[in-house]
Backbone and ligand atoms as CSV (ligand in chain L), in Angstrom:
chain,resi,resn,atom,element,x,y,z
A,1,MET,N,N,5.935,-2.549,-20.598
A,1,MET,CA,C,6.423,-1.826,-19.363
A,1,MET,C,C,5.627,-1.499,-18.357
A,2,SER,N,N,4.179,-1.773,-18.711
A,2,SER,CA,C,3.296,-1.400,-17.662
A,2,SER,C,C,3.686,-2.299,-16.183
A,3,GLY,N,N,4.048,-3.374,-16.260
A,3,GLY,CA,C,4.329,-4.060,-15.276
A,3,GLY,C,C,5.504,-3.548,-14.373
A,4,ASP,N,N,6.312,-2.687,-14.866
A,4,ASP,CA,C,7.503,-2.059,-14.080
A,4,ASP,C,C,6.903,-0.912,-13.394
A,5,ALA,N,N,5.896,-0.163,-14.173
A,5,ALA,CA,C,5.228,0.815,-13.356
A,5,ALA,C,C,4.413,0.427,-12.212
A,6,ASP,N,N,3.858,-0.813,-12.433
A,6,ASP,CA,C,3.125,-1.154,-11.134
A,6,ASP,C,C,3.866,-1.436,-10.012
A,7,ILE,N,N,5.188,-2.070,-10.415
A,7,ILE,CA,C,5.899,-2.439,-9.213
A,7,ILE,C,C,6.563,-1.077,-8.490
A,8,VAL,N,N,6.775,-0.173,-9.458
A,8,VAL,CA,C,7.223,1.084,-8.525
A,8,VAL,C,C,6.077,1.795,-7.846
A,9,THR,N,N,4.827,1.891,-8.505
A,9,THR,CA,C,3.795,2.403,-7.902
A,9,THR,C,C,3.256,1.559,-6.410
A,10,GLU,N,N,3.652,0.185,-6.539
A,10,GLU,CA,C,3.208,-0.624,-5.460
A,10,GLU,C,C,4.449,-0.340,-4.294
A,11,THR,N,N,5.447,-0.040,-4.585
A,11,THR,CA,C,6.715,0.397,-3.864
A,11,THR,C,C,6.268,1.549,-3.104
A,12,LEU,N,N,5.815,2.497,-3.711
A,12,LEU,CA,C,5.522,3.869,-3.429
A,12,LEU,C,C,4.303,3.729,-2.353
A,13,GLU,N,N,3.245,3.026,-2.566
A,13,GLU,CA,C,2.234,2.790,-1.687
A,13,GLU,C,C,2.644,2.010,-0.495
A,14,ARG,N,N,3.377,0.900,-0.579
A,14,ARG,CA,C,3.684,0.395,0.723
A,14,ARG,C,C,4.534,1.044,1.547
A,15,VAL,N,N,5.511,2.121,0.722
A,15,VAL,CA,C,6.381,2.647,1.847
A,15,VAL,C,C,5.720,3.794,2.445
A,16,ALA,N,N,4.384,4.458,1.733
A,16,ALA,CA,C,3.733,5.389,2.424
A,16,ALA,C,C,2.877,4.918,3.447
A,17,ALA,N,N,2.514,3.307,3.335
A,17,ALA,CA,C,1.793,2.952,4.244
A,17,ALA,C,C,2.754,2.667,5.669
A,18,ARG,N,N,3.875,2.730,5.549
A,18,ARG,CA,C,4.652,2.304,6.489
A,18,ARG,C,C,5.362,3.498,7.318
A,19,VAL,N,N,5.642,4.551,6.589
A,19,VAL,CA,C,6.138,5.734,7.379
A,19,VAL,C,C,5.345,6.850,6.968
A,20,ASP,N,N,5.269,7.764,7.818
A,20,ASP,CA,C,4.475,9.202,7.734
A,20,ASP,C,C,5.064,10.037,6.445
A,21,ASP,N,N,6.481,10.056,6.614
A,21,ASP,CA,C,7.252,11.027,5.657
A,21,ASP,C,C,8.281,10.378,5.110
A,22,PRO,N,N,8.224,9.595,3.969
A,22,PRO,CA,C,9.363,9.055,3.466
A,22,PRO,C,C,10.374,10.116,2.962
A,23,MET,N,N,9.852,11.088,2.286
A,23,MET,CA,C,10.731,12.315,1.952
A,23,MET,C,C,11.656,12.650,2.886
A,24,LYS,N,N,11.343,12.738,4.264
A,24,LYS,CA,C,12.164,13.153,5.279
A,24,LYS,C,C,13.365,12.271,5.295
A,25,LEU,N,N,13.065,11.012,5.233
A,25,LEU,CA,C,14.133,9.802,5.404
A,25,LEU,C,C,15.228,9.985,4.191
A,26,VAL,N,N,14.412,10.210,2.779
A,26,VAL,CA,C,15.314,10.338,1.727
A,26,VAL,C,C,16.309,11.601,1.790
A,27,PHE,N,N,15.737,12.750,2.315
A,27,PHE,CA,C,16.746,13.793,2.525
A,27,PHE,C,C,17.692,13.522,3.586
A,28,ASP,N,N,17.352,12.896,4.659
A,28,ASP,CA,C,18.249,12.676,5.936
A,28,ASP,C,C,19.589,11.552,5.229
A,29,ARG,N,N,18.952,10.817,4.294
A,29,ARG,CA,C,20.148,9.875,3.962
A,29,ARG,C,C,20.859,10.467,3.081
A,30,LEU,N,N,20.364,11.488,1.989
A,30,LEU,CA,C,21.109,12.218,1.123
A,30,LEU,C,C,22.195,13.024,1.795
A,31,PHE,N,N,21.742,13.815,2.881
A,31,PHE,CA,C,22.629,14.613,3.407
A,31,PHE,C,C,23.711,13.782,4.477
A,32,ALA,N,N,23.348,12.580,4.855
A,32,ALA,CA,C,24.496,11.829,5.326
A,32,ALA,C,C,25.406,11.371,4.369
A,33,GLU,N,N,24.789,11.068,3.056
A,33,GLU,CA,C,25.815,10.588,2.007
A,33,GLU,C,C,26.712,11.637,1.475
A,34,MET,N,N,26.037,12.857,1.380
A,34,MET,CA,C,26.554,14.070,0.744
A,34,MET,C,C,26.492,15.224,1.484
A,35,PRO,N,N,27.114,15.339,2.728
A,35,PRO,CA,C,27.033,16.263,3.414
A,35,PRO,C,C,27.097,17.776,2.904
A,36,GLU,N,N,27.804,17.922,1.929
A,36,GLU,CA,C,28.264,19.223,1.269
A,36,GLU,C,C,26.918,19.820,0.575
A,37,VAL,N,N,25.881,18.886,0.133
A,37,VAL,CA,C,24.556,19.522,-0.623
A,37,VAL,C,C,23.526,20.058,0.417
A,38,GLU,N,N,23.732,19.900,1.573
A,38,GLU,CA,C,22.724,20.138,2.598
A,38,GLU,C,C,22.585,21.687,2.493
A,39,ALA,N,N,23.852,22.456,2.391
A,39,ALA,CA,C,23.777,23.714,2.530
A,39,ALA,C,C,23.267,24.430,1.194
A,40,LEU,N,N,22.997,23.713,0.262
A,40,LEU,CA,C,22.304,24.182,-1.000
A,40,LEU,C,C,20.848,24.493,-0.649
A,41,PHE,N,N,20.393,23.807,0.400
A,41,PHE,CA,C,18.944,23.955,0.781
A,41,PHE,C,C,18.578,24.876,1.951
A,42,VAL,N,N,19.688,25.755,2.359
A,42,VAL,CA,C,19.486,26.582,3.516
A,42,VAL,C,C,18.271,27.430,3.427
A,43,ARG,N,N,17.900,27.981,2.287
A,43,ARG,CA,C,16.843,28.765,2.166
A,43,ARG,C,C,15.566,28.158,2.225
A,44,ASP,N,N,15.564,26.775,2.042
A,44,ASP,CA,C,14.441,26.178,1.775
A,44,ASP,C,C,13.846,25.639,3.331
A,45,LYS,N,N,13.402,26.654,4.014
A,45,LYS,CA,C,13.217,26.691,5.649
A,45,LYS,C,C,11.959,25.546,5.637
A,46,GLY,N,N,10.701,25.733,5.126
A,46,GLY,CA,C,9.606,24.865,5.268
A,46,GLY,C,C,9.830,23.553,4.403
A,47,GLY,N,N,10.857,23.400,3.816
A,47,GLY,CA,C,10.853,22.213,2.971
A,47,GLY,C,C,9.995,22.247,1.562
A,48,LEU,N,N,9.475,23.125,1.159
A,48,LEU,CA,C,8.631,23.473,0.007
A,48,LEU,C,C,9.427,22.906,-1.171
A,49,VAL,N,N,10.635,23.539,-1.366
A,49,VAL,CA,C,11.521,22.998,-2.615
A,49,VAL,C,C,11.608,21.630,-2.378
A,50,ARG,N,N,12.382,21.196,-1.373
A,50,ARG,CA,C,12.536,19.849,-1.248
A,50,ARG,C,C,11.367,18.687,-1.677
A,51,GLY,N,N,10.207,19.319,-1.178
A,51,GLY,CA,C,8.750,18.392,-1.369
A,51,GLY,C,C,8.550,18.595,-2.970
A,52,GLN,N,N,8.980,19.808,-3.609
A,52,GLN,CA,C,8.760,19.616,-4.964
A,52,GLN,C,C,9.739,18.996,-5.668
A,53,MET,N,N,10.866,18.959,-5.170
A,53,MET,CA,C,12.002,18.274,-5.968
A,53,MET,C,C,11.453,16.709,-5.788
A,54,PHE,N,N,11.259,16.290,-4.620
A,54,PHE,CA,C,10.867,14.858,-4.401
A,54,PHE,C,C,9.935,14.396,-5.391
A,55,GLN,N,N,8.931,15.209,-5.380
A,55,GLN,CA,C,7.787,14.747,-6.227
A,55,GLN,C,C,7.990,14.729,-7.644
A,56,VAL,N,N,8.805,15.730,-8.161
A,56,VAL,CA,C,9.108,15.715,-9.682
A,56,VAL,C,C,9.868,14.416,-9.908
A,57,THR,N,N,10.842,14.049,-8.997
A,57,THR,CA,C,11.605,12.962,-9.189
A,57,THR,C,C,10.750,11.750,-9.429
A,58,MET,N,N,9.709,11.466,-8.371
A,58,MET,CA,C,8.946,10.356,-8.620
A,58,MET,C,C,8.093,10.499,-9.762
A,59,GLU,N,N,7.495,11.523,-10.058
A,59,GLU,CA,C,6.517,11.825,-11.097
A,59,GLU,C,C,7.384,11.547,-12.754
A,60,SER,N,N,8.482,12.040,-12.629
A,60,SER,CA,C,9.245,11.781,-13.965
A,60,SER,C,C,9.690,10.233,-14.161
A,61,LEU,N,N,9.996,9.745,-12.862
A,61,LEU,CA,C,10.137,8.355,-13.137
A,61,LEU,C,C,9.089,7.574,-13.408
A,62,LEU,N,N,7.880,7.886,-13.133
A,62,LEU,CA,C,6.639,7.075,-13.301
A,62,LEU,C,C,6.371,7.292,-14.914
A,63,ASP,N,N,6.510,8.626,-15.172
A,63,ASP,CA,C,6.215,9.023,-16.530
A,63,ASP,C,C,7.226,8.082,-17.499
A,64,PHE,N,N,8.503,8.067,-17.149
A,64,PHE,CA,C,9.246,7.388,-17.864
A,64,PHE,C,C,9.133,5.900,-18.163
A,65,LEU,N,N,8.338,5.377,-17.001
A,65,LEU,CA,C,7.878,3.986,-17.264
A,65,LEU,C,C,6.551,3.945,-18.012
A,66,GLY,N,N,5.683,5.034,-17.817
A,66,GLY,CA,C,4.557,4.913,-18.678
A,66,GLY,C,C,4.570,5.473,-20.024
A,67,ASP,N,N,3.683,6.536,-19.889
A,67,ASP,CA,C,3.662,7.210,-21.337
A,67,ASP,C,C,5.019,7.659,-22.241
A,68,ARG,N,N,5.730,8.042,-21.175
A,68,ARG,CA,C,7.163,8.501,-21.793
A,68,ARG,C,C,7.025,9.604,-22.454
A,69,THR,N,N,6.159,10.743,-21.867
A,69,THR,CA,C,5.846,11.993,-22.742
A,69,THR,C,C,6.714,12.976,-22.080
A,70,TYR,N,N,7.312,13.107,-21.078
A,70,TYR,CA,C,8.177,14.086,-20.724
A,70,TYR,C,C,9.281,13.491,-19.843
A,71,GLY,N,N,9.340,12.430,-19.038
A,71,GLY,CA,C,10.164,12.098,-18.002
A,71,GLY,C,C,11.656,12.258,-18.349
A,72,ALA,N,N,11.966,11.579,-19.387
A,72,ALA,CA,C,13.330,11.549,-19.809
A,72,ALA,C,C,13.993,12.809,-19.923
A,73,ASN,N,N,13.259,13.796,-20.827
A,73,ASN,CA,C,13.667,15.039,-21.321
A,73,ASN,C,C,13.642,16.028,-19.898
A,74,LEU,N,N,12.733,15.747,-19.133
A,74,LEU,CA,C,12.788,16.678,-17.954
A,74,LEU,C,C,13.964,16.274,-16.997
A,75,VAL,N,N,14.042,15.114,-17.025
A,75,VAL,CA,C,15.493,14.685,-16.149
A,75,VAL,C,C,16.896,15.343,-16.559
A,76,GLN,N,N,16.821,15.359,-18.039
A,76,GLN,CA,C,18.116,15.830,-18.757
A,76,GLN,C,C,18.314,17.038,-18.643
A,77,ILE,N,N,16.997,17.961,-18.707
A,77,ILE,CA,C,17.113,19.304,-18.380
A,77,ILE,C,C,17.469,19.764,-17.305
A,78,GLU,N,N,16.853,18.808,-16.122
A,78,GLU,CA,C,17.112,19.260,-14.781
A,78,GLU,C,C,18.624,18.950,-14.331
A,79,ARG,N,N,19.286,17.878,-14.934
A,79,ARG,CA,C,20.606,17.599,-14.844
A,79,ARG,C,C,21.397,18.661,-15.063
A,80,VAL,N,N,20.914,19.196,-16.360
A,80,VAL,CA,C,21.872,20.562,-16.422
A,80,VAL,C,C,21.858,21.718,-15.821
A,81,ASN,N,N,20.353,21.961,-15.470
A,81,ASN,CA,C,20.184,23.052,-14.590
A,81,ASN,C,C,20.680,23.060,-13.317
A,82,HIS,N,N,20.630,21.688,-12.875
A,82,HIS,CA,C,21.443,21.621,-11.348
A,82,HIS,C,C,22.897,21.833,-11.351
A,83,GLN,N,N,23.404,21.854,-12.586
A,83,GLN,CA,C,24.969,22.176,-12.613
A,83,GLN,C,C,25.125,23.661,-12.235
A,84,GLY,N,N,23.903,24.529,-12.514
A,84,GLY,CA,C,24.344,25.650,-12.220
A,84,GLY,C,C,24.143,25.977,-10.572
A,85,LEU,N,N,23.476,25.156,-9.906
A,85,LEU,CA,C,23.366,25.265,-8.546
A,85,LEU,C,C,24.501,24.587,-7.708
A,86,GLY,N,N,25.334,23.925,-8.488
A,86,GLY,CA,C,26.702,23.275,-7.958
A,86,GLY,C,C,26.421,21.936,-7.894
A,87,VAL,N,N,25.349,21.459,-8.465
A,87,VAL,CA,C,24.975,19.835,-8.353
A,87,VAL,C,C,25.857,19.150,-9.741
A,88,GLU,N,N,26.696,18.465,-9.344
A,88,GLU,CA,C,27.381,17.779,-10.580
A,88,GLU,C,C,26.227,16.576,-11.052
A,89,PRO,N,N,26.426,16.419,-12.380
A,89,PRO,CA,C,25.544,15.327,-13.001
A,89,PRO,C,C,25.699,13.930,-12.274
A,90,GLU,N,N,26.761,13.610,-11.744
A,90,GLU,CA,C,26.797,12.251,-10.931
A,90,GLU,C,C,26.185,12.528,-9.509
A,91,MET,N,N,25.948,13.640,-8.869
A,91,MET,CA,C,25.352,13.849,-7.743
A,91,MET,C,C,24.005,13.748,-8.090
A,92,PHE,N,N,23.408,14.320,-8.881
A,92,PHE,CA,C,22.235,14.292,-9.474
A,92,PHE,C,C,21.628,13.127,-9.661
A,93,ASP,N,N,22.277,12.297,-10.430
A,93,ASP,CA,C,21.766,10.979,-10.789
A,93,ASP,C,C,21.723,9.971,-9.316
A,94,ARG,N,N,22.719,10.299,-8.611
A,94,ARG,CA,C,22.588,9.442,-7.240
A,94,ARG,C,C,21.436,9.652,-6.380
A,95,PHE,N,N,20.916,10.786,-6.565
A,95,PHE,CA,C,19.615,11.147,-5.766
A,95,PHE,C,C,18.531,9.771,-6.263
A,96,TYR,N,N,18.389,9.227,-7.159
A,96,TYR,CA,C,17.677,8.253,-7.436
A,96,TYR,C,C,18.104,6.870,-6.839
A,97,VAL,N,N,19.388,6.936,-6.544
A,97,VAL,CA,C,19.925,5.591,-5.969
A,97,VAL,C,C,19.721,5.911,-4.390
A,98,THR,N,N,19.647,7.011,-3.866
A,98,THR,CA,C,19.439,7.174,-2.524
A,98,THR,C,C,17.962,6.943,-2.327
A,99,VAL,N,N,16.967,7.717,-3.200
A,99,VAL,CA,C,15.715,7.122,-3.044
A,99,VAL,C,C,15.392,5.676,-3.083
A,100,MET,N,N,15.897,5.070,-3.803
A,100,MET,CA,C,15.691,3.431,-3.844
A,100,MET,C,C,16.341,2.906,-2.561
A,101,ALA,N,N,17.561,3.316,-2.109
A,101,ALA,CA,C,18.191,2.899,-0.749
A,101,ALA,C,C,17.433,2.966,0.195
A,102,THR,N,N,16.614,4.251,0.485
A,102,THR,CA,C,15.814,4.687,1.575
A,102,THR,C,C,14.491,3.678,1.677
A,103,PHE,N,N,13.962,3.623,0.492
A,103,PHE,CA,C,12.803,2.662,0.234
A,103,PHE,C,C,13.112,1.141,0.599
A,104,LYS,N,N,14.254,0.910,0.153
A,104,LYS,CA,C,14.660,-0.559,0.395
A,104,LYS,C,C,14.914,-0.678,1.962
A,105,ASP,N,N,15.416,0.326,2.797
A,105,ASP,CA,C,15.548,0.242,4.135
A,105,ASP,C,C,14.074,0.147,4.795
A,106,ILE,N,N,13.108,1.096,4.453
A,106,ILE,CA,C,11.681,1.087,4.895
A,106,ILE,C,C,11.115,-0.365,4.756
A,107,MET,N,N,11.446,-0.866,3.602
A,107,MET,CA,C,10.702,-2.071,3.382
A,107,MET,C,C,11.167,-3.439,3.964
A,108,GLY,N,N,12.464,-3.314,4.438
A,108,GLY,CA,C,13.323,-4.265,5.090
A,108,GLY,C,C,13.064,-5.610,4.495
A,109,SER,N,N,12.467,-6.488,5.190
A,109,SER,CA,C,12.517,-8.079,4.525
A,109,SER,C,C,11.630,-8.009,3.389
A,110,ASP,N,N,10.554,-7.054,3.459
A,110,ASP,CA,C,9.367,-7.188,2.310
A,110,ASP,C,C,9.767,-6.645,0.950
A,111,TRP,N,N,11.137,-6.137,0.907
A,111,TRP,CA,C,11.605,-5.725,-0.288
A,111,TRP,C,C,11.832,-6.782,-1.261
A,112,THR,N,N,11.195,-6.917,-2.185
A,112,THR,CA,C,11.256,-8.242,-3.187
A,112,THR,C,C,12.287,-8.336,-4.260
A,113,PRO,N,N,12.773,-9.315,-4.618
A,113,PRO,CA,C,13.754,-9.356,-5.954
A,113,PRO,C,C,13.206,-8.779,-6.976
A,114,GLU,N,N,11.943,-8.704,-7.221
A,114,GLU,CA,C,11.378,-8.095,-8.252
A,114,GLU,C,C,11.483,-6.455,-8.008
A,115,MET,N,N,11.215,-6.063,-6.872
A,115,MET,CA,C,11.471,-4.578,-6.810
A,115,MET,C,C,12.904,-4.116,-6.888
A,116,GLU,N,N,13.688,-5.200,-6.402
A,116,GLU,CA,C,15.109,-4.859,-6.730
A,116,GLU,C,C,15.661,-4.781,-8.096
A,117,ALA,N,N,15.073,-5.590,-8.936
A,117,ALA,CA,C,15.202,-5.645,-10.463
A,117,ALA,C,C,14.792,-4.596,-11.229
A,118,VAL,N,N,13.413,-4.352,-10.873
A,118,VAL,CA,C,12.798,-3.087,-11.588
A,118,VAL,C,C,13.358,-1.839,-11.162
A,119,TRP,N,N,13.612,-1.506,-10.084
A,119,TRP,CA,C,14.219,-0.230,-9.553
A,119,TRP,C,C,15.562,-0.034,-10.197
A,120,THR,N,N,16.438,-1.020,-10.110
A,120,THR,CA,C,17.623,-1.095,-10.604
A,120,THR,C,C,17.858,-0.760,-11.918
A,121,ARG,N,N,16.929,-1.466,-12.757
A,121,ARG,CA,C,16.833,-1.213,-14.172
A,121,ARG,C,C,16.613,0.180,-14.579
A,122,VAL,N,N,15.255,0.481,-13.904
A,122,VAL,CA,C,14.774,1.837,-14.303
A,122,VAL,C,C,15.864,2.905,-13.991
A,123,ILE,N,N,16.564,2.895,-12.884
A,123,ILE,CA,C,17.612,3.861,-12.571
A,123,ILE,C,C,18.624,4.016,-13.561
A,124,GLY,N,N,18.876,2.777,-13.830
A,124,GLY,CA,C,20.193,2.675,-14.721
A,124,GLY,C,C,19.665,3.274,-16.186
A,125,GLU,N,N,18.475,3.096,-16.692
A,125,GLU,CA,C,17.827,3.482,-18.014
A,125,GLU,C,C,17.700,4.970,-17.761
A,126,LEU,N,N,17.257,5.551,-16.602
A,126,LEU,CA,C,17.008,7.077,-16.633
A,126,LEU,C,C,18.316,7.674,-16.459
A,127,THR,N,N,19.339,7.308,-15.847
A,127,THR,CA,C,20.571,7.831,-15.498
A,127,THR,C,C,21.722,7.458,-16.080
A,128,GLY,N,N,21.575,6.213,-16.827
A,128,GLY,CA,C,23.043,5.622,-17.250
A,128,GLY,C,C,23.819,5.062,-16.206
A,129,LEU,N,N,23.292,5.264,-14.760
A,129,LEU,CA,C,24.114,4.606,-13.711
A,129,LEU,C,C,23.825,3.183,-13.507
A,130,ALA,N,N,24.827,2.362,-13.181
A,130,ALA,CA,C,24.613,0.980,-12.727
A,130,ALA,C,C,24.336,1.167,-11.380
A,131,ALA,N,N,23.087,1.100,-10.766
A,131,ALA,CA,C,22.686,1.505,-9.510
A,131,ALA,C,C,23.323,0.264,-8.454
L,1,LIG,C1,C,21.792,14.914,-5.071
L,1,LIG,C2,C,20.904,15.426,-6.027
L,1,LIG,C3,C,20.435,16.654,-6.007
L,1,LIG,C4,C,20.696,17.798,-5.259
L,1,LIG,C5,C,21.665,18.080,-4.394
L,1,LIG,C6,C,19.465,18.811,-5.677
L,1,LIG,C7,C,19.535,20.159,-5.290
L,1,LIG,C8,C,18.333,21.046,-5.423
L,1,LIG,C9,C,18.315,22.381,-4.930
L,1,LIG,C10,C,19.469,23.158,-3.986
L,1,LIG,C11,C,17.218,22.946,-5.325
L,1,LIG,C12,C,16.672,24.375,-5.061
L,1,LIG,C13,C,17.176,25.219,-5.959
L,1,LIG,C14,C,16.584,26.798,-5.588
L,1,LIG,O1,O,17.052,27.121,-4.702
L,1,LIG,O2,O,16.030,27.344,-6.610
L,1,LIG,C15,C,16.784,21.831,-6.143
L,1,LIG,C16,C,15.557,22.093,-6.937
L,1,LIG,C17,C,14.825,21.321,-7.620
L,1,LIG,N1,N,15.157,20.012,-8.252
L,1,LIG,FE1,FE,16.846,18.964,-7.477
L,1,LIG,N2,N,18.726,18.492,-6.659
L,1,LIG,C18,C,19.138,16.937,-6.998
L,1,LIG,C19,C,18.473,16.284,-7.716
L,1,LIG,C20,C,17.355,16.311,-8.378
L,1,LIG,C21,C,16.679,15.284,-9.238
L,1,LIG,C22,C,17.120,13.796,-9.470
L,1,LIG,C23,C,15.450,16.008,-9.809
L,1,LIG,C24,C,14.606,15.227,-10.485
L,1,LIG,C25,C,14.024,15.664,-11.745
L,1,LIG,C26,C,15.562,17.421,-9.319
L,1,LIG,C27,C,14.483,18.079,-9.296
L,1,LIG,C28,C,14.539,19.525,-8.990
L,1,LIG,C29,C,13.215,20.389,-9.052
L,1,LIG,C30,C,12.028,20.113,-10.053
L,1,LIG,C31,C,13.420,21.486,-8.458
L,1,LIG,C32,C,12.746,22.780,-8.387
L,1,LIG,C33,C,11.896,22.997,-7.115
L,1,LIG,C34,C,11.261,24.108,-6.936
L,1,LIG,O3,O,11.926,24.980,-6.773
L,1,LIG,O4,O,10.088,24.283,-6.974
L,1,LIG,N3,N,16.399,17.434,-8.355
L,1,LIG,N4,N,17.347,20.828,-6.339
């Protein structure tokens, strides 16, 4: 599975080389897709919570592909915790799809079939979604 982790890491590096703040684009897209969730972040004025959430999303994905020490469990626990915030499991899982779609847009024609295959498979495994 190290090949998958390499592809995901390469995607992250290439995305970061193209745009200063990929996270902002991910959240812009999320709020465009699900306007109702933007209000949940009203108290997050400086974006610290969003930053932490994005970071944990990516770290747990990489762990899931690598050592598998905590990634899948953490995601399961957060999926349940988020229901308490009003984020239904389907919405929670959609976040990964939004991240992938944002990265795909940023990469444009440099998004490779290999990236498409790996991201789709990983998101599917982690969330049970067919991305
Ligand atoms: C559409 C999907 C999602 C929505 C709307 C959402 C919403 C939120 C909100 C509103 C908070 C702040 C909670 C608070 O005020 O205490 C939060 C925190 C957090 N979310 Fe999400 N979430 C989503 C998906 C995810 C995913 C996929 C992960 C990955 C594991 C995740 C991980 C976290 C973590 C770790 C925090 C805590 C950040 C902190 O307070 O330091 N979330 N989320």
